[in-house]
N, C-alpha and C positions, 0 to 999 in steps of 0.2 A: 578260188571259198573265201569267201567276204566273211569276214571276221566274226560277225552274229555267228557265220553255220560254226562256225572255225568252237565258236566256244559253247554249242551248243555240240557238239561230239565232244570234246571233249569235258562237259558234263556229262555225257552218255558215256564217259569211258569212267570217269569219276566213283557215279553209285557203284557200276558193273563190279569194277577193281573197291568199293567197300570204303573210297575215301571222303564221302559227303559232296557239298558242296564250299567246303576251305579248299579248295584243290586252285580255289579261281586265284584263292593269294598270291600264288607261281605270279601270276601275271600284273602283280602290282612290286615294284619294290618298294615305295611310296611305305606298303600294308606293312610287307617283309621286314623291315629296319624298325614299324614298328610296335613289331611284336618282341625280335628281338633285345629289344630296348623296355618293352613292360616287363618281357622273363628275363633279363638281368635284374632287372631293380626285386622283382616280386624274390627269387631266387636271395638279395641283401637281405631284404624282408627273414625271408627265411634259416637266413647263416648268423643273422645279430639275436634274431631268438631265440635260438639252435646257443649258441655260444652263449648269451646272459641269463639264460634261463628265466625269462621272462618276455609278456609281447611286446608286440609289435604291427603299427599301426601299417597300414597305404590304405591313401586316397586317390578318388580320380576325380582331375576336377573336365564333368563333360562343358563345362562355356568354354577355358581357357586351354585343354588338352593338355596340363599340367599331371604329371603323377610324380607323388611325392609321398616316400617313407619317411617312416619317425624308429628310431630303438631307444627302448627307455631299460632302464635296468632298477630293483626294486635296491632302496639303501635303508628301510625301516619298515618297520612292523612289527605291532603290539596289537597285544592280545589279554594287558591284564586278567592276568592270572592273580596275580600275588602282589604284595605291595612295594615288591624292588621296585613291579614294570620296566622289566623287564625287557629289552629289544635284542629281535633276531640276528644285529649286527651291534649286539656289546653297547646299546645306548639304550641305559636305563636312566628313570622317573625318576620321580619325586612328585610327593600332594604336599603342596601349601596351601594352608589357611582354610585345613579343616585336617581331620585323622583319614583313614581312610576313606577312600571310595567307593570300593570294591561291592559291586552287586550279583549276587548265585547264579541270576537267571541272565546274565550274560547269552551272547550267542553262541558261545561256545566257549563251555564252561563260568571261567566269571564273566562280569563287566563291571566299567565305568559307571556311576552315577551318581549324585547332585543334589538326592530330595534329601535337605536339610541344609544343607551345607550353607554357611555361608557366602551373603556376594562374594565373586575374587573368589571363590576356592578354583585349584585349580591341580591340572597334574602339566608335572612341567618337566621339555630336553632337550641337553645342548646341545642341540643336535650345531650351533654354529662351529663350535669348534671340531667339527666334522669337513673335512672339502670334498666330501663327496656329494650332502647336499647342495647343490653345485641346482639352483633353479631357473639360470639363465636363459635357456633356450628354452623350456619347458618340462613338461609336470606334469603327475599324475595323482590326486589323492581318493583310499577310496575311508571311508567307516560306514559301520554298521550300525542303524539307530532307531532306538526302539522309544518314541516317544509319548509320552504321558497324555499332555496337553503338552498344545499347543502352540509356543508362546516364542517371543523371538530372543534368541538368544544368539551367544557365538559359540559356535560349534569347535574350530581349529583358528588360530595362528600362528604364520609360521616366520616367526621372526619381524621385522619389520615390509616381509613383503610379501603376506599373503595373509586372506582372512577366509571364510565362508565360520556364516551363520545362518539360522533359521528366523524366521519372517511371522509375524503368525498369519492363523488361520492352514499352515501345516503351509509356507511356502518360504524358502531358500536363495541364499544372494551369494558369490562367489567373490572376494574383489583379490587383483597384483594390481602391486605398484611398480610401474615403467620404468629404466636403466635411461637419462639421461645424461646428457655431457655441456654445462656452465660457458658462459662464454670463455671461461679458460683455460679447456679440454678437461677437467675436471669428471667427474664418473657423479651423481645427485643424484636422491630419488626422484620423480619426477610423479606424474601423476596419478589419477587412477583407470584401472580398466575395471568396470562389471559387471555383468550377468545377472540378474535374477527370473526362479519357474517364479507363477505366482502360485498360489494356494491353495492347496490339495495336487501337491508337489509330491510331499510327506503321510502318513499312513496314523493314524492313530496304535499306542495299541497293538502296532506289530511289528517287525524287521524292517525296513526302507534301507538297504544300498543303494547308497549316496556313496555315488564319482565324480570331482569335478580334473578333466582337464583339459591339458594348452596344448601348444607344439604351435608357438610362435606364425599359425595360422588362422587357429580361432581356440576363444574361449566357453567350453563348455558344461553342461551338468546335465547329470544323469540320475534317475533310481528305479535301482529293480532292472538299470539295462538301457533303460526306452531317457532317448535324448527330450530333455523337457527342455532349454535352453538354450540358443547362444550366442556369442555374437562375433567379428571377425580384427582378428587385433596381427602387427607380427611384430611386437614391441622385446624387446631381451624383457627379462625381470632383475628387478635389485636384488642387491644381497640379504643373504642371510644374517644377518648381526647379531640377531636375540633365538631366543630358544621356541620350538615347539611350542603350543598349552593346547590341553584341549579343558575347554573351559573357560575360567579369568574373569570374565565379565562382568558387568555389573546384576543382568538377568542371567542369568546358570540356567542349562540345558536338563530341563524335565523331562524322567524316564529314563535309560538306557545303554550306552557306548559302548560300541566293542569291535575289534578285527577296524586296526589300524595301518592302511598301508601308501608307504610316501616311494613314486618312480618318476624314476627324472630324465630327461632325453639323455642321451649318451651317442645317440651320431641319427644322421637325417641327407634324405640322399631323390635329389629334384628332376621328373625328368622330362620332357614336349616336348608332344606328337608330331610328325613333320607338318606342313603345312599338305591339307585334304585330306589328310587321316587325324578321324575323332572316336572319342568313342558310344557305339553303338550297343 
């Protein structure tokens, strides 16, 4: 019996027994190994998500055959319900440069509004005092924003490590600062890695759920779950040496902000498919 005839017979048997054409995978050791590897990485991502109570992400690269799992842990959540600016993990904030900045028309309850506040007004959170706020290997930042006017302004700054800004016309811009080593082997804050989504990314007078994600592979901007812009990067992020600021720029955000969530990468695992096997 030829190989082709053998495969036909096995195919008929597989169909009759309800196994489907996946039975052919048993003929290929490379595919069996790949299946085991993918299954193991998916199991790792699932277990990490369950243990941390936070999402985990799996990325498949069809060009390189790489599989990357990234687990994240939420380290701070703020809903701006009262003047204490209390956070879910015990890091409370303060208003600087103005009185109360709370507005009753938040996404969930009250929100944060800079309308009528002087330049430089901000809500400040001392995250630099907590080692959990380590952005080195990546992070995810989310905020709900309902702009009234589409102006350029600083939304978020995290120490000397990260900035999220709006641009005129409803655009978004995110910038992180890389960790570098000088000639003496000492760490220093290096150059910037940035990504920008053009005008129209934000819709005025409605809630926009803005998210910026970095996993030492890609820096991405999403609005309402839709990817808008990304740039490739594998650098480590500089230390968080200052507080987390909402607002604080010369031009302040117009409208209302609410539901700020920051998560950091706490574990990742990479795998590569065997030669001759790819994602199809």
